[in-house]
C-alpha positions, 0 to 999 in steps of 0.5 A: 198897666199895674202890676201884681202878682197874677199874671194871665195871658188869654190865647185866645185873644191873640191873633191866629198867627201868634199862637205859636210865638205866644206859647213860646213866650209863656214858656220863657216867662214860666222859666222866669219866674221858676228861676227867680224864685230859686234865686239866692236872697242872701245876695243883691237881687238886680244883677241876678235878675238882669242876667235873667232877663237877657239870657232867658228872653235872648235881649240885647242888653237888660238894666235893673234899679232897684229903689230901695238899695238905690242900685242899677245893675246891668248886663249886655251891650249898652254903649252908653251907661243906661243908669240916668235912663233907668232912673228916669224911668222910675222918678217919672214913672213912664213905663214905654215900649219904642219899636224903632229903638228897640227900648223898653222902660218899666216900672215895677210896682208892688201894688200902687207902689213904685220899687225899682224900673227895668229897662231892655233893649230888644224884641218882646211883646207888651204882655212879655214885658208887662209879665217881667216887670211883675216877676221882677217887682215880686222878686224884689220884695221877697228880696226886701222881706227876707233882708229885713228878716235877717237884719232883724235876727243879726240885731237879736243876736249882736244884742243877746251878745252884748248882753252876754258880755256885759253880764261876763264883766259886771260879775268880773268886776265884782270880786275887785271892787270888794277887794278895793273896798276892804282895803280903802275901809282898812287903811280908814280904820288903820288912822294915822293919815294926814289930811290929804291921805284921807281925801284919797281914800275917802275918793277911792271909797267913793269912786268903788261905790260908784263902779260896784252900783254900776256893776249892779245895774250891768247884772240887772240888764243882763237878768231882764234881757234872758229870755229864760228869766222868770220873775219872782211874783209875790204880793207885796204893799205899795207903801212898803216898796216906795219905803224901800226906795226912799230908805236906799237913797236917804243921803242922796235925797237929803236936801229935798222934801220927799212927799208921798201919796197913795190915794188908796189904802191897801194897795197892793202889786203882785210883782218882783218886789227887788225889780219894782223897787229898783224902778222906784229908786231908778226914778226917785235918783233921776229926780235927785239929779235933776231937781231944783235944789231943796224943791218937793220930790213926789211920789204918788200910788194912784189907781187907773183902769185897774193898774196901780200907777207909781210915778216921781215928780220933781220941777227941773230941767225940761225934758225935750219931747224927741228925748222923752220918746228915747230916754228909756233907750238902752244908753241913750241921754238927753243932749242938754243933760249928758255933760251936766249931770253924770249917768250911764244910760242903763238905768232908765232901760233897766225901769222898762224892762222891769215894768213890761216883764210885769205885764206894765209900761213906762212913760214920762211927761214933762213940761215946764209949769207941771214939772216932770213925771216918770210915770210906772203902771202895773196890775193891781193886786187886792189885799187877799192877794187876788188880781183885780 
């Protein structure tokens, strides 16, 4: 029998001598339904359900299998462990009722989907057994829905805490980093350093610059994760955004030829200039890390379906398909490149958050013949500042 969320017992279909017992059964079913509706959903329902079934219906024993948790709970005297038997009830989807042994097997279903099993020992009618199974299945569904919501909220709070910590650390690092950079610059200006000392000072300056860049990205990440973030929107020419990004990476891209293709004049975006520039910088920086030495890197701006699509293309190692789905997740790095090229796994997650804050999106394609291209789509603004 397929359980649903509705139970109907028609008294007229029962034998005359069974009317009094049917009243008792209906009363117990109603009590069971009320009791399950008041269960503590912060606790796993299996043992609670088994106890309620045994006590309310005056059974010798009851066992419940929760398929989602892969857990069996039971109460009463079974003699032998009922775990194998109740699991078989679920896996073979066989509901049965044996009057000689008093064993009652029921598969718990939500619609056509098995979600668990119920094993009881005692005297019950088929209708009552079916009703108990129906209510138990609904209770499982309620519990797992509640658990999913709780896990989602817990994950949100954990991520919010992580963001707060990152923001605090990034701000805390700014002051000592500024002092380190000032000291290394001062040592260089004083002069009279031998070659080894000059090399050490240069290394300090280089690594301090790297840490400064990292803290800036952490602050950018925290800003984008702030639910109260206000994006500073203004009309900006696409050509100016691309120029800003390329200029900021002049040394990093020195070994490559940079081709810029803007398919329409007067392309404009209504955007936060700093955020969108940061996305382009991230794309170009990645291209500079992974592109074949001396090859061309192409930055393109095109119009497609009412949006400006900005892209950065290069030839280099192919990004495996599974990694393309996760490469914009925070802290994720492709296994093939994680040990070969330095990085934090933060930049591309910032790119996605920045694009989505503007109502746009990001994605990547990668092919051994066509190369790798990172894309960002954003709404178009015409030269007068109106959205197209």
